[in-house]
C-alpha positions as CSV (number, residue, x, y, z in Angstrom):
1,X,31.3,16.0,9.1
2,X,32.7,19.6,9.1
3,X,32.7,21.8,12.1
4,X,29.9,24.4,12.5
5,X,26.7,25.4,14.3
6,X,23.3,23.9,13.7
7,X,20.1,25.7,14.8
8,X,17.5,23.3,16.3
9,X,13.9,24.1,17.1
10,X,13.4,22.1,20.3
11,X,10.0,20.7,21.0
12,X,8.4,20.1,24.3
13,X,9.3,16.9,26.2
14,X,12.8,17.0,24.8
15,X,15.8,17.9,27.1
16,X,18.7,19.9,25.7
17,X,20.8,16.8,26.4
18,X,18.4,14.7,24.2
19,X,19.0,17.1,21.4
20,X,22.8,16.9,21.8
21,X,22.6,13.1,21.9
22,X,20.7,13.0,18.5
23,X,23.2,15.3,16.9
24,X,26.1,13.0,18.1
25,X,24.3,10.0,16.7
26,X,23.4,11.3,13.3
27,X,26.7,13.2,12.7
28,X,29.1,10.7,14.3
29,X,30.8,13.6,16.1
30,X,31.4,13.1,19.8
31,X,32.3,16.7,20.6
32,X,28.9,18.4,20.5
33,X,27.5,21.0,22.9
34,X,24.4,23.3,23.1
35,X,24.2,27.0,23.8
36,X,21.8,27.8,26.7
37,X,19.8,25.0,28.4
38,X,16.1,24.9,27.7
39,X,13.9,23.2,30.3
40,X,12.1,20.0,28.9
41,X,8.7,21.8,28.6
42,X,10.2,24.9,27.0
43,X,10.4,25.1,23.2
44,X,12.4,27.0,20.5
45,X,15.8,28.0,19.6
46,X,18.7,25.7,20.7
47,X,22.1,26.3,19.0
48,X,24.1,23.1,18.6
49,X,27.9,23.4,18.4
50,X,29.6,20.6,16.5
51,X,33.4,19.8,16.6
52,X,35.7,22.8,16.9
53,X,32.7,25.1,17.1
54,X,32.3,24.0,20.8
55,X,35.4,26.1,21.5
56,X,33.6,29.4,20.9
57,X,30.7,28.7,23.3
58,X,32.5,30.5,26.2
59,X,32.6,33.7,24.1
60,X,28.8,33.9,23.9
61,X,28.2,34.6,27.6
62,X,27.3,38.2,26.9
63,X,24.5,37.3,24.4
64,X,21.0,38.3,25.2
65,X,18.1,35.9,24.6
66,X,14.6,36.6,23.6
67,X,11.5,34.6,24.6
68,X,7.8,34.5,24.0
69,X,6.2,33.6,27.3
70,X,2.6,33.2,28.7
71,X,2.0,33.6,32.5
72,X,-1.1,32.4,34.3
73,X,-2.3,34.2,37.3
74,X,-4.1,32.8,40.4
75,X,-1.8,29.8,40.8
76,X,1.3,29.1,42.9
77,X,3.4,26.0,42.3
78,X,6.6,24.6,43.8
79,X,8.4,25.0,40.4
80,X,7.0,28.4,39.4
81,X,5.6,26.9,36.3
82,X,2.3,25.2,35.3
83,X,4.0,21.7,35.4
84,X,4.8,21.8,39.1
85,X,2.7,20.8,42.1
86,X,0.0,23.4,42.9
87,X,0.7,24.9,46.3
88,X,-2.0,27.4,46.4
89,X,-4.8,28.9,44.3
90,X,-5.8,32.6,44.7
91,X,-8.6,34.9,43.7
92,X,-8.0,37.1,40.6
93,X,-11.3,38.9,40.4
94,X,-10.0,42.3,41.4
95,X,-7.0,42.2,39.0
96,X,-7.4,44.9,36.3
97,X,-5.3,45.3,33.1
98,X,-4.0,48.6,34.5
99,X,-2.7,46.8,37.6
100,X,-0.7,44.4,35.3
101,X,0.7,47.2,33.2
102,X,1.8,49.0,36.4
103,X,3.4,46.0,38.1
104,X,5.2,44.8,35.0
105,X,7.4,47.9,35.3
106,X,9.1,46.2,38.3
107,X,10.7,43.7,36.0
108,X,12.4,45.9,33.5
109,X,16.1,47.0,33.6
110,X,18.5,45.7,36.2
111,X,16.7,43.4,38.6
112,X,17.6,40.9,41.3
113,X,16.5,37.3,41.2
114,X,16.8,34.3,43.5
115,X,17.2,31.2,41.4
116,X,14.2,28.8,41.8
117,X,14.7,25.9,44.1
118,X,14.0,23.6,41.0
119,X,17.0,24.9,39.0
120,X,20.5,23.7,38.0
121,X,22.3,26.3,40.1
122,X,24.9,24.7,42.3
123,X,25.1,25.4,46.1
124,X,27.9,23.6,48.0
125,X,28.5,21.3,45.1
126,X,24.9,20.2,44.6
127,X,22.3,21.5,42.2
128,X,19.2,23.2,43.8
129,X,16.8,20.7,42.2
130,X,18.7,17.8,43.9
131,X,18.1,19.5,47.3
132,X,14.5,20.1,46.4
133,X,13.9,16.4,45.4
134,X,15.4,15.4,48.7
135,X,13.0,17.6,50.6
136,X,15.7,20.1,51.6
137,X,14.8,23.8,51.3
138,X,18.1,25.5,50.3
139,X,18.0,29.1,49.0
140,X,20.6,30.4,46.6
141,X,22.0,33.9,46.8
142,X,20.3,36.6,44.7
143,X,21.9,37.5,41.4
144,X,21.5,40.5,39.2
145,X,20.2,40.1,35.7
146,X,19.3,42.6,33.0
147,X,15.9,42.8,31.2
148,X,16.5,44.9,28.2
149,X,13.0,44.5,26.8
150,X,9.7,43.3,28.2
151,X,6.7,43.9,26.0
152,X,3.2,42.7,26.8
153,X,1.6,41.1,23.7
154,X,-1.8,40.1,25.0
155,X,-3.8,40.1,28.3
156,X,-6.8,37.8,28.6
157,X,-8.3,38.6,32.0
158,X,-11.0,35.9,31.6
159,X,-8.4,33.2,31.2
160,X,-6.0,34.9,33.6
161,X,-3.3,34.8,30.9
162,X,-0.6,37.3,30.1
163,X,1.5,36.9,27.0
164,X,4.8,38.9,26.7
165,X,8.1,39.0,24.9
166,X,11.2,39.4,27.0
167,X,14.9,40.0,26.1
168,X,17.3,39.3,28.9
169,X,20.9,38.6,29.9
170,X,22.3,35.2,30.7
171,X,21.1,33.5,33.9
172,X,17.6,35.1,33.8
173,X,14.7,32.8,35.0
174,X,11.6,33.7,33.1
175,X,9.4,31.6,35.4
176,X,10.7,33.8,38.3
177,X,9.4,36.8,36.4
178,X,5.9,35.1,36.1
179,X,6.0,34.2,39.8
180,X,7.2,37.6,40.8
181,X,4.6,39.4,38.8
182,X,1.9,37.2,40.4
183,X,3.2,38.1,43.9
184,X,3.3,41.8,43.0
185,X,-0.3,41.6,42.0
186,X,-1.2,39.6,45.1
187,X,-2.7,36.7,43.3
188,X,0.2,34.5,42.5
189,X,1.4,33.4,39.1
190,X,3.2,30.7,37.1
191,X,4.8,30.3,33.7
192,X,2.4,28.5,31.4
193,X,4.5,28.4,28.2
194,X,8.0,29.4,27.0
195,X,9.4,29.7,23.5
196,X,12.9,31.0,22.8
197,X,13.0,33.0,19.6
198,X,16.6,34.3,19.5
199,X,19.9,34.1,21.2
200,X,22.5,36.7,20.2
201,X,22.6,36.7,16.4
202,X,20.9,33.3,16.2
203,X,17.3,33.1,15.1
204,X,14.9,30.3,14.1
205,X,15.4,31.0,10.4
206,X,16.2,27.6,8.8
207,X,15.9,25.8,12.1
208,X,15.7,22.0,12.1
209,X,13.6,19.8,14.5
210,X,15.3,16.9,16.2
211,X,12.9,14.4,14.5
212,X,13.7,16.0,11.1
213,X,17.4,15.8,11.9
214,X,17.2,12.0,12.3
215,X,16.1,11.7,8.6
216,X,18.8,13.8,7.1
217,X,22.0,12.7,5.4
218,X,25.3,14.2,6.7
219,X,25.6,16.2,3.5
220,X,22.2,17.8,4.2
221,X,23.2,18.6,7.7
222,X,26.4,20.2,6.6
223,X,24.5,22.4,4.2
224,X,22.6,23.8,7.2
225,X,25.6,24.5,9.4
226,X,26.6,28.1,10.2
227,X,30.3,29.0,10.2
228,X,32.2,28.8,13.5
229,X,32.8,32.6,13.6
230,X,29.1,33.5,12.8
231,X,28.0,34.5,16.3
232,X,31.2,36.4,17.3
233,X,30.0,39.8,16.1
234,X,30.5,41.4,19.5
235,X,34.2,40.8,19.3
236,X,36.6,43.0,17.3
237,X,37.9,41.9,13.9
238,X,41.6,41.9,12.9
239,X,43.5,40.8,9.8
240,X,47.1,39.9,9.2
241,X,49.2,38.8,6.2
242,X,49.7,35.2,5.2
243,X,53.2,34.8,6.8
244,X,52.0,36.4,10.0
245,X,48.9,34.2,10.0
246,X,51.1,31.0,10.0
247,X,53.1,32.4,12.9
248,X,50.0,33.3,14.8
249,X,48.5,29.8,14.3
250,X,51.5,28.4,16.0
251,X,50.5,30.3,19.1
252,X,53.0,33.2,18.7
253,X,52.3,36.9,19.4
254,X,52.1,39.3,16.5
255,X,53.4,42.8,16.9
256,X,50.4,45.3,16.9
257,X,51.8,47.3,14.0
258,X,51.6,44.1,11.8
259,X,47.8,43.8,12.6
260,X,45.1,45.6,10.7
261,X,42.0,46.2,12.8
262,X,38.8,46.3,10.7
263,X,36.4,46.5,13.6
264,X,36.8,47.4,17.2
265,X,35.3,45.3,20.0
266,X,32.0,46.6,21.4
267,X,32.7,49.3,23.9
268,X,29.9,48.2,26.3
269,X,32.1,45.2,27.1
270,X,34.9,47.2,28.7
271,X,34.5,45.8,32.2
272,X,33.5,42.3,31.2
273,X,35.9,39.4,31.1
274,X,36.1,35.9,29.7
275,X,37.0,32.8,31.7
276,X,40.7,33.4,31.4
277,X,40.5,37.0,32.6
278,X,40.7,38.5,29.1
279,X,38.7,41.7,28.8
280,X,36.1,41.4,26.0
281,X,37.0,45.0,24.8
282,X,40.4,43.7,23.8
283,X,39.4,40.4,22.1
284,X,39.4,40.0,18.3
285,X,38.4,37.5,15.7
286,X,41.5,37.0,13.6
287,X,41.6,36.4,9.8
288,X,44.1,36.0,7.1
289,X,43.9,39.1,4.9
290,X,44.5,37.4,1.6
291,X,41.9,34.7,1.9
292,X,39.6,35.8,4.7
293,X,40.2,32.5,6.4
294,X,39.2,32.5,10.1
295,X,42.3,31.8,12.1
296,X,41.1,32.0,15.6
297,X,40.6,34.4,18.5
298,X,43.3,36.8,19.9
299,X,43.6,39.5,22.4
300,X,45.5,42.7,22.6
301,X,48.3,42.8,25.2
302,X,49.0,46.3,26.3
303,X,52.1,45.3,28.1
304,X,53.6,43.7,24.9
305,X,51.8,45.9,22.4
306,X,51.0,42.7,20.5
307,X,48.1,40.5,19.5
308,X,48.3,37.2,21.4
309,X,46.5,34.0,20.6
310,X,43.6,33.0,22.9
311,X,42.3,30.1,20.8
312,X,43.4,28.8,17.4
313,X,41.0,27.2,14.9
314,X,42.9,27.1,11.6
315,X,45.5,24.4,10.8
316,X,49.1,25.5,10.8
């Protein structure tokens, strides 16, 4: 089985870990990961990274995700979604469409969210949902997230439902938007459904269901894999000659004048860093000029005026 990225369409009642387990079983590859956890009752896009492709997952932290969500007004639950225990029901008779359109503005742009108590955020070494299941009410610190788009698709006042599309940064809790909107309207609210439609450059085009995956031969799965460098469009792009490529793949630095930059990194990432402190505005996808072979990921060192290896994918 070759390395690459498989796009799954996750159904309800499957955990993200379930999807990874199926991929491991049908491909025979142990090193498999997923890009962005979906709750069991959520559906939609789940990128699966197979083999060496798992090494690029950390470079996708800046990717925005898009969801189609339905919120239901008049209910408050302990989990902020329809599947939790109902804590309170409230009157929605006085809620008008104009009220909803006004209050939704509170959730656009840069907003602050407190992670739900039933979430995987760690506090003092334990996940919040572990505290909640033990009856301990632990509150996490607020975090800033960015909502780049929030479009209402439909409002059904009679059914108390609001359908909307939202595009947001990593770490955003959509159910908190539903709950927060309900509180802003004074009637409470929960998330009723959630479907992820995109993540970075990934879409549902050609997506495979986990049940369908079980029936495929390895060759059929390989034909559906995206290349390892497919989602790295936000990074810069650099090329080097064949002899320099071999040198680079051994972990050596390449003098900057021996590197040809064909695309600069996105300027918006100037103040954002990866897990090793490399600024995203200095990180490049690196290719051999003659063949176009993807070699790995490098970063520009201003001190050395050279391209240094961050992660190598090609064999020496």
